[in-house]
C-alpha positions in Angstrom: 0.0 0.0 0.0 1.4 3.3 -1.0 0.6 6.3 1.3 0.9 9.9 0.1 3.1 10.9 3.0 5.7 8.1 2.3 8.1 8.3 -0.6 9.2 5.3 -2.5 12.7 5.6 -1.1 11.4 5.7 2.5 9.3 2.6 1.7 12.3 0.7 0.4 14.4 1.6 3.4 11.6 0.4 5.7 11.5 -3.0 3.9 15.2 -3.3 3.8 15.3 -3.2 7.6 13.3 -6.4 7.8 15.7 -9.3 8.5 16.3 -11.8 5.7 15.2 -14.7 7.9 11.8 -13.1 8.4 11.4 -12.5 4.7 12.2 -16.1 3.9 9.7 -17.2 6.5 7.0 -15.1 4.8 7.9 -16.5 1.4 7.7 -20.1 2.8 4.3 -19.4 4.3 3.1 -18.0 0.9 4.4 -21.1 -0.9 2.6 -23.4 1.6 -0.6 -21.4 1.1 -0.5 -21.5 -2.7 0.2 -25.3 -2.6 -2.7 -25.9 -0.3 -5.2 -23.8 -2.2 -4.3 -24.7 -5.8 -5.7 -27.6 -7.7 -3.6 -30.6 -8.9 -3.6 -29.1 -12.4 -2.3 -25.8 -11.2 0.4 -27.5 -9.1 1.6 -29.6 -12.0 1.8 -26.5 -14.2 3.8 -24.7 -11.5 6.2 -27.6 -11.2 6.7 -27.8 -14.9 7.5 -24.0 -15.1 9.8 -24.4 -12.1 11.7 -27.1 -13.9 12.2 -24.9 -17.0 14.3 -22.3 -15.0 
C-alpha cells in the first residue's frame, strides 16, 4: 500500500530493515498457502514451469 506521505525511497528503506530470515519465513508461508489452495492441475503447471528455469 502506498501512502501519500511516504516516498518510494522511504518505503524501500523500511522494507530493507526487515531481517532476511523473516522475509524467507514469509515466502515459505506464501508457498505453503499456494500449494494448499491450488488444484492438482495448477500444481503440475507450476512444477513444470519451475523445472524450466
